[in-house]
Residue frames as qw, qx, qy, qz and C-alpha x, y, z in Angstrom:
[[0.000, 0.889, 0.459, 0.000, 0.00, 0.00, 0.00],
 [0.411, 0.395, -0.015, 0.822, 1.43, 3.36, -1.02],
 [0.352, -0.774, -0.455, 0.263, 1.27, 5.65, 2.02],
 [0.134, -0.858, 0.107, 0.484, 3.75, 8.32, 0.94],
 [0.745, 0.379, 0.361, 0.413, 5.19, 9.26, -2.41],
 [0.200, -0.617, 0.178, 0.740, 7.59, 11.76, -3.93],
 [0.413, 0.318, 0.693, 0.498, 6.17, 11.08, -7.38],
 [0.179, 0.603, 0.103, -0.771, 5.24, 14.12, -9.41],
 [0.674, 0.605, 0.424, 0.014, 3.57, 14.51, -12.79],
 [0.311, -0.447, 0.416, 0.728, 6.02, 15.37, -15.56],
 [0.608, 0.718, 0.307, -0.146, 5.06, 16.86, -18.92],
 [0.563, -0.089, 0.420, 0.706, 7.25, 17.12, -22.00],
 [0.357, 0.850, 0.064, -0.382, 7.30, 20.18, -24.22],
 [0.715, 0.003, 0.516, 0.471, 8.88, 19.05, -27.48],
 [0.245, 0.802, -0.156, -0.522, 10.32, 21.41, -30.11],
 [0.756, 0.196, 0.521, 0.344, 10.80, 20.02, -33.60],
 [0.193, 0.896, -0.119, -0.382, 12.75, 22.14, -36.06],
 [0.859, 0.369, 0.148, 0.322, 14.93, 21.90, -39.14],
 [0.578, -0.040, 0.054, 0.813, 18.14, 23.66, -40.19],
 [0.069, 0.357, 0.156, 0.918, 17.78, 27.41, -39.70],
 [0.489, -0.637, -0.447, -0.394, 15.00, 27.05, -37.13],
 [0.581, -0.174, -0.544, 0.580, 17.25, 27.49, -34.09],
 [0.039, 0.143, -0.169, 0.974, 16.57, 31.21, -33.59],
 [0.555, -0.339, -0.302, -0.697, 12.80, 30.68, -33.60],
 [0.762, -0.303, -0.568, 0.077, 13.12, 27.80, -31.13],
 [0.415, -0.010, -0.435, 0.799, 15.34, 29.90, -28.87],
 [0.238, -0.265, -0.028, -0.934, 12.63, 32.57, -28.89],
 [0.720, -0.341, -0.417, -0.438, 9.91, 30.08, -27.97],
 [0.703, -0.172, -0.573, 0.385, 12.04, 28.52, -25.23],
 [0.186, 0.122, -0.316, 0.922, 12.69, 31.94, -23.72],
 [0.468, -0.304, -0.128, -0.820, 8.97, 32.72, -23.65],
 [0.791, -0.269, -0.531, -0.142, 8.17, 29.33, -22.13],
 [0.639, -0.125, -0.516, 0.557, 10.77, 29.68, -19.38],
 [0.010, -0.330, 0.150, -0.932, 9.59, 33.19, -18.49],
 [0.642, -0.461, -0.318, -0.524, 6.50, 31.66, -16.86],
 [0.533, -0.581, 0.446, -0.425, 6.08, 30.20, -13.38],
 [0.996, -0.011, 0.062, -0.063, 6.35, 26.54, -14.37],
 [0.299, -0.706, 0.609, 0.202, 9.83, 25.04, -14.02],
 [0.894, 0.429, -0.081, -0.103, 11.54, 23.09, -16.80],
 [0.524, -0.529, 0.580, 0.332, 14.68, 21.07, -17.37],
 [0.481, 0.552, -0.545, -0.409, 16.39, 20.17, -20.63],
 [0.746, -0.154, 0.612, -0.213, 15.67, 16.47, -21.14],
 [0.155, -0.176, 0.886, 0.400, 16.60, 13.55, -23.38],
 [0.589, 0.165, -0.157, -0.776, 13.77, 13.28, -25.95],
 [0.631, 0.061, -0.751, -0.184, 14.08, 9.48, -26.17],
 [0.668, -0.549, 0.122, -0.487, 12.11, 8.27, -23.13],
 [0.974, -0.108, -0.165, 0.113, 13.85, 4.89, -22.90],
 [0.603, 0.349, -0.295, 0.653, 17.27, 6.53, -22.87],
 [0.206, -0.644, 0.183, -0.713, 16.08, 9.13, -20.38],
 [0.836, -0.459, 0.033, -0.300, 14.85, 6.50, -17.92],
 [0.919, 0.068, -0.204, 0.332, 18.02, 4.45, -18.39],
 [0.356, 0.514, -0.279, 0.729, 20.18, 7.51, -17.69],
 [0.449, -0.611, 0.169, -0.630, 18.15, 8.40, -14.58],
 [0.951, -0.295, -0.017, -0.089, 18.71, 4.82, -13.39],
 [0.431, -0.738, 0.479, 0.203, 22.47, 5.36, -13.73],
 [0.826, 0.164, 0.463, 0.276, 23.06, 3.37, -16.90],
 [0.246, -0.453, 0.360, 0.777, 25.55, 4.78, -19.44],
 [0.581, 0.634, -0.039, -0.509, 24.61, 6.07, -22.86],
 [0.928, 0.269, 0.212, 0.148, 25.40, 3.79, -25.84],
 [0.529, -0.418, 0.355, 0.648, 28.97, 3.96, -27.13],
 [0.377, 0.750, -0.179, -0.514, 29.78, 6.02, -30.20],
 [0.922, 0.306, 0.202, 0.128, 30.38, 3.85, -33.31],
 [0.574, -0.455, 0.302, 0.610, 34.09, 3.99, -34.21],
 [0.434, 0.338, 0.531, 0.644, 33.30, 4.97, -37.81],
 [0.007, -0.898, -0.421, 0.130, 31.59, 8.20, -36.65],
 [0.397, 0.632, 0.017, 0.665, 32.67, 11.66, -37.78],
 [0.262, 0.011, -0.430, 0.864, 33.89, 14.42, -35.48],
 [0.362, -0.227, -0.075, -0.901, 30.53, 16.22, -35.83],
 [0.750, -0.287, -0.514, -0.301, 28.65, 13.04, -34.90],
 [0.580, -0.101, -0.610, 0.530, 30.91, 12.66, -31.87],
 [0.005, -0.099, 0.275, -0.956, 30.10, 16.16, -30.61],
 [0.581, -0.210, -0.224, -0.754, 26.38, 15.58, -31.15],
 [0.775, -0.196, -0.601, -0.025, 26.73, 12.32, -29.25],
 [0.567, -0.092, -0.554, 0.602, 28.91, 13.32, -26.28],
 [0.034, 0.151, -0.226, 0.962, 27.65, 16.81, -25.40],
 [0.499, -0.374, -0.293, -0.724, 23.82, 16.58, -25.33],
 [0.744, -0.387, -0.544, -0.025, 23.50, 13.80, -22.75],
 [0.460, -0.101, -0.433, 0.769, 25.83, 15.75, -20.46],
 [0.166, -0.246, -0.036, -0.954, 23.57, 18.79, -20.83],
 [0.659, -0.401, -0.458, -0.441, 20.55, 16.70, -19.86],
 [0.703, -0.275, -0.547, 0.362, 22.35, 15.41, -16.76],
 [0.252, 0.044, -0.260, 0.931, 23.45, 18.89, -15.71],
 [0.358, -0.340, -0.214, -0.842, 19.95, 20.28, -16.15],
 [0.735, -0.403, -0.516, -0.177, 18.46, 17.48, -14.02],
 [0.626, -0.218, -0.470, 0.583, 21.04, 18.01, -11.27],
 [0.001, -0.235, 0.094, -0.967, 20.31, 21.73, -11.20],
 [0.611, -0.427, -0.339, -0.573, 16.75, 20.70, -10.42],
 [0.780, -0.307, -0.510, 0.193, 17.93, 18.34, -7.65],
 [0.442, 0.002, -0.341, 0.830, 20.24, 20.95, -6.10],
 [0.131, -0.234, 0.001, -0.963, 17.72, 23.79, -6.22],
 [0.649, -0.401, -0.405, -0.504, 14.84, 21.71, -4.87],
 [0.822, -0.460, -0.296, 0.158, 16.69, 20.67, -1.69],
 [0.043, -0.942, 0.239, -0.232, 18.76, 23.00, 0.50],
 [0.513, -0.632, 0.580, -0.029, 21.01, 20.29, 1.92],
 [0.949, 0.307, 0.056, -0.037, 22.00, 18.19, -1.10],
 [0.317, -0.763, 0.493, 0.272, 25.73, 17.92, -0.36],
 [0.612, -0.031, 0.721, 0.324, 26.24, 14.94, -2.64],
 [0.499, 0.726, 0.456, 0.125, 24.21, 16.56, -5.44],
 [0.007, 0.965, -0.164, -0.205, 26.32, 19.75, -5.19],
 [0.429, -0.507, 0.665, 0.341, 29.50, 17.72, -5.66],
 [0.585, 0.257, 0.729, 0.246, 28.03, 15.71, -8.54],
 [0.368, 0.887, 0.277, -0.035, 26.71, 18.79, -10.35],
 [0.121, -0.878, 0.365, 0.285, 30.10, 20.48, -10.06],
 [0.508, -0.236, 0.759, 0.330, 31.78, 17.38, -11.51],
 [0.545, 0.548, 0.621, 0.131, 29.25, 17.23, -14.37],
 [0.207, 0.965, 0.035, -0.158, 29.84, 20.89, -15.23],
 [0.235, -0.730, 0.563, 0.308, 33.60, 20.42, -15.27],
 [0.578, 0.031, 0.773, 0.260, 33.34, 17.26, -17.34],
 [0.488, 0.763, 0.422, 0.028, 31.16, 19.02, -19.92],
 [0.058, 0.954, -0.207, -0.211, 33.58, 21.94, -20.08],
 [0.434, -0.477, 0.698, 0.311, 36.53, 19.56, -20.53],
 [0.575, 0.303, 0.726, 0.224, 34.80, 17.70, -23.36],
 [0.335, 0.909, 0.233, -0.088, 33.73, 20.97, -24.97],
 [0.117, -0.846, 0.433, 0.290, 37.33, 22.23, -24.90],
 [0.557, -0.180, 0.763, 0.275, 38.47, 18.88, -26.31],
 [0.476, 0.472, 0.689, 0.276, 36.14, 19.21, -29.31],
 [0.078, 0.848, 0.180, -0.493, 36.37, 23.00, -29.78],
 [0.338, -0.292, 0.545, 0.709, 38.79, 22.87, -32.73],
 [0.108, 0.267, 0.694, 0.659, 37.23, 24.58, -35.74],
 [0.124, -0.779, -0.614, 0.034, 34.42, 26.24, -33.77],
 [0.134, 0.832, 0.057, 0.536, 34.13, 30.08, -33.66],
 [0.509, 0.097, -0.531, 0.670, 36.77, 31.23, -31.15],
 [0.167, -0.313, 0.221, -0.908, 34.82, 34.13, -29.62],
 [0.759, -0.295, -0.173, -0.554, 31.75, 31.99, -28.91],
 [0.803, -0.030, -0.554, 0.219, 33.89, 29.12, -27.60],
 [0.290, 0.178, -0.492, 0.801, 35.49, 31.47, -25.08],
 [0.440, -0.316, 0.050, -0.839, 32.11, 32.86, -24.09],
 [0.869, -0.232, -0.306, -0.313, 30.73, 29.39, -23.38],
 [0.670, 0.086, -0.569, 0.470, 33.92, 28.34, -21.59],
 [0.002, 0.270, -0.384, 0.883, 33.56, 31.34, -19.27],
 [0.656, -0.298, -0.103, -0.686, 29.91, 30.50, -18.69],
 [0.890, -0.160, -0.424, -0.050, 30.51, 26.88, -17.69],
 [0.489, 0.161, -0.533, 0.672, 33.46, 27.92, -15.52],
 [0.223, -0.305, 0.253, -0.890, 31.29, 30.47, -13.71],
 [0.796, -0.265, -0.284, -0.465, 28.54, 27.85, -13.25],
 [0.803, -0.072, -0.520, 0.283, 31.01, 25.52, -11.52],
 [0.288, 0.229, -0.418, 0.830, 32.42, 28.39, -9.45],
 [0.481, -0.445, -0.019, -0.756, 28.97, 29.28, -8.08],
 [0.904, -0.301, -0.261, -0.157, 29.07, 25.87, -6.38],
 [0.586, 0.374, -0.534, 0.481, 32.67, 26.15, -5.16],
 [0.187, -0.477, 0.451, -0.730, 31.96, 27.85, -1.83],
 [0.847, -0.231, 0.096, -0.470, 29.33, 25.29, -0.85],
 [0.930, 0.168, -0.318, 0.081, 31.55, 22.40, -1.90],
 [0.380, 0.469, -0.542, 0.585, 34.62, 23.72, -0.05],
 [0.417, -0.417, 0.415, -0.693, 32.61, 24.18, 3.15],
 [0.947, -0.079, -0.072, -0.301, 31.18, 20.67, 2.79],
 [0.781, 0.309, -0.457, 0.292, 34.72, 19.27, 2.49],
 [0.128, 0.452, -0.553, 0.688, 36.08, 21.13, 5.52],
 [0.672, -0.322, 0.237, -0.624, 33.03, 20.16, 7.61],
 [0.966, 0.050, -0.228, -0.112, 33.44, 16.53, 6.63],
 [0.585, 0.388, -0.533, 0.472, 37.11, 16.68, 7.60],
 [0.249, -0.467, 0.452, -0.718, 36.27, 18.18, 11.01],
 [0.860, -0.189, 0.103, -0.463, 33.80, 15.37, 11.66],
 [0.897, 0.222, -0.366, 0.111, 36.30, 12.73, 10.54],
 [0.292, 0.470, -0.572, 0.606, 39.00, 14.11, 12.87],
 [0.508, -0.380, 0.373, -0.677, 36.56, 14.14, 15.77],
 [0.952, -0.035, -0.041, -0.302, 35.46, 10.57, 15.04],
 [0.812, 0.331, -0.414, 0.246, 39.00, 9.26, 14.53],
 [0.356, 0.358, -0.533, 0.679, 40.79, 11.00, 17.42],
 [0.436, -0.595, -0.649, 0.186, 37.97, 11.62, 19.88],
 [0.252, -0.168, -0.162, 0.939, 39.04, 15.28, 20.13],
 [0.183, 0.746, 0.536, -0.351, 36.23, 17.79, 20.46],
 [0.264, 0.082, 0.418, 0.865, 35.83, 19.74, 17.20],
 [0.059, 0.704, 0.696, -0.124, 32.43, 21.19, 18.13],
 [0.042, -0.752, -0.052, 0.656, 33.44, 24.86, 17.91],
 [0.069, -0.316, 0.627, 0.709, 34.82, 24.42, 14.41],
 [0.094, 0.341, 0.898, 0.264, 31.86, 22.34, 13.28],
 [0.048, 0.779, 0.534, -0.325, 29.39, 24.95, 14.53],
 [0.062, -0.661, 0.191, 0.723, 31.39, 27.77, 12.93],
 [0.034, -0.179, 0.747, 0.639, 31.59, 26.09, 9.53],
 [0.109, 0.506, 0.855, 0.038, 27.97, 24.96, 9.70],
 [0.057, 0.798, 0.300, -0.520, 26.99, 28.61, 10.15],
 [0.024, -0.537, 0.455, 0.710, 29.20, 29.68, 7.23],
 [0.119, 0.110, 0.905, 0.394, 27.70, 26.92, 5.10],
 [0.122, 0.678, 0.701, -0.187, 24.16, 28.06, 5.90],
 [0.045, 0.765, -0.012, -0.642, 25.06, 31.65, 4.97],
 [0.055, -0.334, 0.698, 0.631, 26.63, 30.51, 1.69],
 [0.142, 0.335, 0.915, 0.174, 23.61, 28.32, 0.92],
 [0.135, 0.756, 0.480, -0.424, 21.21, 31.19, 1.57],
 [0.070, 0.677, -0.287, -0.674, 23.10, 33.46, -0.83],
 [0.115, -0.129, 0.870, 0.461, 23.35, 30.66, -3.40],
 [0.156, 0.480, 0.862, 0.035, 19.63, 29.82, -3.41],
 [0.127, 0.788, 0.269, -0.538, 18.64, 33.49, -3.51],
 [0.065, 0.663, -0.409, -0.624, 20.79, 34.00, -6.60],
 [0.001, -0.149, 0.899, 0.413, 19.75, 30.96, -8.66],
 [0.698, 0.241, 0.331, -0.588, 16.59, 29.80, -10.38],
 [0.669, 0.041, 0.725, 0.161, 16.08, 26.63, -12.39],
 [0.595, 0.719, 0.359, 0.016, 14.64, 28.18, -15.54],
 [0.065, 0.926, -0.314, -0.199, 17.61, 30.55, -15.84],
 [0.384, -0.443, 0.780, 0.220, 20.01, 27.60, -16.00],
 [0.642, 0.348, 0.682, 0.041, 17.70, 25.68, -18.34],
 [0.425, 0.884, 0.096, -0.171, 17.59, 28.63, -20.74],
 [0.016, -0.803, 0.552, 0.224, 21.38, 28.88, -20.97],
 [0.501, -0.177, 0.837, 0.131, 21.78, 25.12, -21.44],
 [0.615, 0.588, 0.523, -0.042, 19.16, 25.15, -24.20],
 [0.259, 0.926, -0.161, -0.222, 21.00, 28.09, -25.79],
 [0.240, -0.585, 0.740, 0.230, 24.26, 26.13, -25.79],
 [0.612, 0.173, 0.771, 0.038, 22.52, 23.08, -27.27],
 [0.539, 0.779, 0.306, -0.091, 21.09, 25.15, -30.14],
 [0.089, 0.897, -0.370, -0.225, 24.36, 27.03, -30.75],
 [0.460, -0.409, 0.761, 0.205, 26.52, 23.89, -30.82],
 [0.670, 0.377, 0.636, 0.066, 24.44, 22.33, -33.58],
 [0.444, 0.890, 0.102, -0.026, 24.65, 25.37, -35.86],
 [0.161, -0.832, 0.497, 0.186, 28.35, 25.93, -35.11],
 [0.604, -0.156, 0.753, 0.208, 29.11, 22.38, -36.24],
 [0.622, 0.634, 0.456, 0.056, 27.19, 22.96, -39.46],
 [0.210, 0.961, -0.153, -0.094, 29.37, 26.01, -40.18],
 [0.060, -0.733, 0.678, 0.023, 32.62, 24.16, -39.49],
 [0.983, 0.061, 0.075, -0.153, 32.31, 20.71, -40.97],
 [0.157, -0.661, 0.723, 0.127, 35.40, 18.50, -40.90],
 [0.801, 0.265, -0.461, -0.273, 36.23, 15.40, -42.91],
 [0.149, 0.404, -0.834, 0.344, 38.15, 13.91, -39.98],
 [0.685, -0.349, -0.606, -0.206, 36.65, 10.89, -38.26],
 [0.556, -0.771, 0.031, -0.309, 36.03, 10.96, -34.50],
 [0.908, -0.325, 0.035, 0.260, 38.71, 8.45, -33.48],
 [0.650, 0.339, 0.016, 0.680, 41.45, 10.13, -35.52],
 [0.070, -0.779, 0.005, -0.623, 40.48, 13.55, -34.20],
 [0.713, -0.681, -0.002, -0.165, 40.35, 12.31, -30.58],
 [0.884, -0.173, 0.026, 0.433, 43.78, 10.67, -30.70],
 [0.461, 0.502, 0.027, 0.731, 45.33, 13.70, -32.41],
 [0.274, -0.793, -0.015, -0.544, 43.77, 16.05, -29.86],
 [0.834, -0.549, -0.008, 0.053, 44.87, 13.87, -26.95],
 [0.796, 0.139, -0.017, 0.589, 48.40, 13.92, -28.36],
 [0.180, 0.651, -0.036, 0.736, 48.47, 17.72, -28.27],
 [0.587, -0.734, 0.004, -0.342, 47.21, 17.68, -24.66],
 [0.916, -0.270, -0.033, 0.294, 49.97, 15.23, -23.68],
 [0.571, 0.394, -0.043, 0.719, 52.59, 17.54, -25.23],
 [0.170, -0.746, 0.030, -0.644, 51.19, 20.43, -23.18],
 [0.819, -0.568, -0.062, -0.056, 51.36, 18.30, -20.02],
 [0.835, -0.007, -0.054, 0.548, 55.06, 17.70, -20.61],
 [0.265, 0.567, -0.017, 0.780, 55.61, 21.43, -21.17],
 [0.495, -0.752, -0.087, -0.426, 53.69, 22.20, -18.00],
 [0.877, -0.397, -0.102, 0.251, 56.03, 20.03, -15.95],
 [0.618, 0.216, -0.034, 0.755, 59.02, 21.98, -17.29],
 [0.043, -0.660, -0.081, -0.746, 57.29, 25.28, -16.49],
 [0.582, -0.624, 0.171, -0.493, 56.28, 24.25, -12.96],
 [0.641, 0.247, -0.704, 0.180, 59.06, 21.95, -11.67],
 [0.050, -0.262, 0.667, -0.696, 58.48, 22.74, -7.97],
 [0.494, -0.331, -0.756, -0.275, 56.04, 20.12, -6.72],
 [0.311, -0.383, -0.637, 0.593, 55.86, 21.85, -3.31],
 [0.108, 0.099, -0.026, -0.989, 54.27, 24.98, -4.80],
 [0.333, 0.398, 0.793, -0.319, 50.51, 24.60, -4.28],
 [0.420, 0.672, 0.024, -0.610, 49.56, 27.11, -6.98],
 [0.248, 0.473, -0.736, -0.416, 51.67, 25.19, -9.51],
 [0.141, 0.044, 0.985, -0.084, 50.26, 21.85, -8.33],
 [0.441, 0.515, 0.489, -0.549, 46.77, 23.26, -8.84],
 [0.431, 0.605, -0.355, -0.568, 47.56, 23.99, -12.51],
 [0.132, 0.254, -0.942, -0.173, 48.80, 20.41, -12.97],
 [0.276, 0.225, 0.853, -0.382, 45.72, 19.09, -11.18],
 [0.509, 0.552, 0.157, -0.642, 43.34, 20.95, -13.50],
 [0.414, 0.499, -0.621, -0.440, 45.05, 19.50, -16.60],
 [0.013, 0.109, -0.992, 0.068, 45.01, 15.98, -15.15],
 [0.392, 0.362, 0.665, -0.522, 41.31, 16.24, -14.26],
 [0.505, 0.559, -0.151, -0.640, 40.54, 17.49, -17.75],
 [0.318, 0.346, -0.837, -0.279, 42.22, 14.47, -19.34],
 [0.115, 0.070, 0.953, -0.272, 40.47, 12.09, -16.95],
 [0.483, 0.447, 0.388, -0.645, 37.04, 13.59, -17.69],
 [0.512, 0.519, -0.425, -0.537, 37.66, 13.19, -21.43],
 [0.209, 0.246, -0.943, -0.077, 38.86, 9.60, -21.07],
 [0.276, 0.199, 0.818, -0.465, 35.80, 8.77, -18.97],
 [0.494, 0.560, 0.276, -0.605, 33.52, 10.18, -21.67],
 [0.506, 0.627, -0.403, -0.434, 35.08, 9.84, -25.11],
 [0.843, -0.160, 0.506, -0.089, 34.87, 6.08, -25.60],
 [0.799, 0.588, -0.101, 0.075, 36.62, 6.08, -28.99],
 [0.152, 0.696, -0.620, 0.327, 39.77, 6.59, -26.89],
 [0.940, -0.301, -0.132, -0.091, 40.63, 3.23, -25.35],
 [0.140, 0.720, -0.601, 0.318, 43.67, 3.40, -23.08],
 [0.570, 0.021, -0.795, 0.207, 45.18, 0.58, -20.99],
 [0.602, -0.702, -0.335, -0.181, 43.48, 0.09, -17.62],
 [0.714, -0.288, -0.221, 0.599, 46.89, 0.35, -15.92],
 [0.258, 0.250, 0.071, 0.931, 47.30, 3.88, -17.29],
 [0.380, -0.636, -0.334, -0.583, 43.79, 4.85, -16.17],
 [0.735, -0.560, -0.334, 0.185, 44.68, 3.63, -12.65],
 [0.555, -0.058, -0.094, 0.824, 47.87, 5.71, -12.71],
 [0.016, -0.473, -0.235, -0.849, 45.85, 8.73, -13.80],
 [0.573, -0.671, -0.367, -0.294, 43.38, 8.23, -10.94],
 [0.735, -0.400, -0.274, 0.474, 46.20, 7.90, -8.40],
 [0.359, 0.140, 0.021, 0.923, 47.81, 11.14, -9.60],
 [0.239, -0.557, -0.297, -0.738, 44.47, 12.96, -9.53],
 [0.679, -0.613, -0.401, -0.044, 43.55, 11.63, -6.08],
 [0.654, -0.266, -0.214, 0.675, 46.91, 12.68, -4.62],
 [0.172, 0.231, 0.115, 0.951, 46.76, 16.15, -6.17],
 [0.407, -0.600, -0.423, -0.543, 43.12, 16.45, -5.07],
 [0.687, -0.546, -0.403, 0.261, 44.00, 15.61, -1.46],
 [0.486, -0.142, -0.095, 0.857, 46.78, 18.23, -1.42],
 [0.045, -0.401, -0.291, -0.867, 44.46, 20.81, -2.98],
 [0.545, -0.650, -0.461, -0.262, 41.74, 20.13, -0.39],
 [0.659, -0.433, -0.311, 0.531, 44.31, 20.48, 2.40],
 [0.310, 0.083, 0.073, 0.944, 45.47, 23.81, 0.94],
 [0.267, -0.518, -0.377, -0.720, 41.89, 25.13, 0.63],
 [0.650, -0.595, -0.472, 0.034, 41.03, 23.90, 4.14],
 [0.564, -0.240, -0.221, 0.759, 44.07, 25.73, 5.50],
 [0.052, 0.282, 0.181, 0.941, 42.85, 28.96, 3.86],
 [0.497, -0.601, -0.448, -0.437, 39.46, 28.48, 5.52],
 [0.677, -0.470, -0.401, 0.401, 41.18, 28.04, 8.90],
 [0.350, 0.007, -0.043, 0.936, 43.03, 31.32, 8.33],
 [0.209, -0.455, -0.344, -0.795, 39.72, 33.03, 7.52],
 [0.630, -0.601, -0.478, -0.116, 38.04, 31.68, 10.68],
 [0.609, -0.315, -0.298, 0.664, 40.97, 32.83, 12.83],
 [0.137, 0.184, 0.093, 0.969, 40.64, 36.32, 11.39],
 [0.423, -0.529, -0.426, -0.600, 36.90, 36.29, 12.16],
 [0.747, -0.631, -0.156, -0.138, 37.41, 35.05, 15.75],
 [0.452, 0.597, -0.498, 0.438, 40.89, 36.19, 16.85],
 [0.199, -0.478, 0.587, -0.623, 40.20, 35.89, 20.60],
 [0.899, -0.158, -0.011, -0.409, 38.42, 32.53, 20.74],
 [0.198, -0.574, 0.791, -0.071, 40.86, 30.23, 22.58],
 [0.711, 0.059, 0.677, -0.182, 38.74, 27.06, 22.21],
 [0.727, 0.664, 0.101, -0.144, 38.33, 27.63, 18.48],
 [0.207, 0.815, -0.540, -0.033, 42.05, 28.30, 18.12],
 [0.458, -0.368, 0.804, -0.089, 42.91, 24.99, 19.85],
 [0.768, 0.317, 0.540, -0.132, 40.63, 23.08, 17.49],
 [0.539, 0.815, -0.172, -0.126, 42.16, 24.82, 14.48],
 [0.063, -0.683, 0.728, 0.001, 45.59, 23.65, 15.64],
 [0.645, -0.040, 0.754, -0.122, 44.27, 20.09, 15.98],
 [0.729, 0.619, 0.240, -0.166, 42.86, 20.35, 12.46],
 [0.329, 0.849, -0.401, -0.103, 46.13, 21.68, 11.02],
 [0.154, -0.566, 0.809, -0.051, 48.32, 18.99, 12.59],
 [0.800, 0.027, 0.516, -0.305, 45.99, 16.02, 12.06],
 [0.857, 0.484, 0.177, 0.014, 47.01, 15.49, 8.43],
 [0.044, -0.869, 0.446, 0.209, 50.63, 16.72, 8.53],
 [0.511, -0.305, 0.777, 0.202, 52.10, 13.24, 8.07],
 [0.634, 0.459, 0.616, 0.086, 49.84, 12.39, 5.14],
 [0.320, 0.937, 0.000, -0.142, 50.48, 15.75, 3.48],
 [0.204, -0.739, 0.599, 0.233, 54.24, 15.26, 3.76],
 [0.582, -0.029, 0.796, 0.166, 53.99, 11.75, 2.35],
 [0.566, 0.693, 0.446, -0.025, 51.81, 12.92, -0.55],
 [0.157, 0.936, -0.229, -0.216, 54.23, 15.72, -1.43],
 [0.339, -0.504, 0.755, 0.248, 57.03, 13.16, -1.63],
 [0.600, 0.239, 0.760, 0.071, 54.91, 10.88, -3.83],
 [0.454, 0.790, 0.180, -0.371, 53.80, 13.51, -6.35],
 [0.162, 0.714, -0.548, -0.403, 57.03, 13.73, -8.44],
 [0.247, -0.174, 0.944, 0.132, 57.30, 9.93, -8.67],
 [0.470, 0.487, 0.705, -0.214, 53.61, 9.46, -9.54],
 [0.364, 0.814, 0.008, -0.452, 53.67, 12.31, -12.04],
 [0.073, 0.610, -0.689, -0.383, 56.80, 11.18, -13.89],
 [0.313, 0.009, 0.948, 0.051, 55.55, 7.58, -14.04],
 [0.463, 0.623, 0.554, -0.300, 52.14, 8.63, -15.34],
 [0.309, 0.811, -0.194, -0.457, 53.57, 11.03, -17.94],
 [0.070, -0.444, 0.836, 0.313, 56.06, 8.43, -19.19],
 [0.383, 0.232, 0.893, -0.046, 53.29, 5.80, -19.50],
 [0.427, 0.746, 0.336, -0.385, 51.02, 8.25, -21.32],
 [0.200, 0.746, -0.451, -0.447, 53.76, 9.26, -23.75],
 [0.222, -0.217, 0.931, 0.193, 54.54, 5.57, -24.37],
 [0.459, 0.474, 0.730, -0.181, 50.88, 4.84, -25.19],
 [0.378, 0.825, 0.029, -0.419, 50.78, 7.79, -27.60],
 [0.019, 0.607, -0.698, -0.381, 54.02, 6.65, -29.29],
 [0.327, 0.037, 0.941, 0.084, 52.67, 3.10, -29.73],
 [0.467, 0.659, 0.508, -0.301, 49.42, 4.48, -31.16],
 [0.277, 0.804, -0.285, -0.443, 51.36, 6.59, -33.67],
 [0.137, -0.397, 0.868, 0.265, 53.47, 3.55, -34.58],
 [0.438, 0.307, 0.841, -0.082, 50.38, 1.42, -35.17],
 [0.423, 0.784, 0.222, -0.396, 48.90, 4.16, -37.34],
 [0.128, 0.707, -0.555, -0.419, 52.05, 4.34, -39.48],
 [0.267, -0.137, 0.941, 0.155, 52.10, 0.55, -39.94],
 [0.481, 0.527, 0.663, -0.226, 48.43, 0.55, -41.01],
 [0.367, 0.831, -0.042, -0.416, 49.06, 3.30, -43.58],
 [0.034, 0.595, -0.729, -0.337, 52.15, 1.54, -44.99]]
């Protein structure tokens, strides 16, 4: 017997249009979203939509596909997922997991968009890059406070030391940040921009058709990213500099997002594990650096609170050993990963030359 349900009635509004109809559709979408009803951008194929909502992956891209077909395959389903997660985040004020997942989805979309941007109009590409970066950054404060709160609770649980003052302080800061976030966001505003990107991407591809197939493009593009990674290591050789490590971390995350998404790139599982280990280590160091900045901010807000100061010291020293160990590991992990990645690229180029000969 059903005694309580979160089920709601959903209605689809479907726009069908041909080449050149994008501007008219954009107009209609804007008028629709100006009303009180809330909408998300959704997969038009109901079976695929339900499968995606159940956590099942989208079908793989056929290896014979063109670059344009790849973009039309990889970007839309990410837009649908982002739109749905905006709904989840904005309909619940304490969705810590949803905040993290939405931020990841935005960054993955931006990484894939940058990966496939070659040949698209530069000014519009930059405009959309800035937009997706700003979307992810609107979630940064909430996510950072969630991470530092979780760390406080873990320290208290692991050591038995009272972290109550810090937990209350950061809970208050999180509530303030959430209030500002929810006041400044509405679902239809995000849906409108996502629909605008969807419509723009299709027309931009029509203007810049390429004869290159998706797999060839993806491997060539990955090769240029690998070359930039090697240059980045030369430019930022100090693995103890957190700002430099952050730049490396962003590039590593971008490659990982692309490899998770672009299935025409098939790399050895051992390399994917290396990539994850590098990203996890850099991510831990970045979180520690951000947490330390939050501790500095709290000390400035409460300079005379002795109990709070003691708990901040406990927080700072609790991970010292792990931070030191991670800093020692980074150069070894990085050099091993980069060498493996360059080896895979060299073998792929060699295989390509043999096939052509």
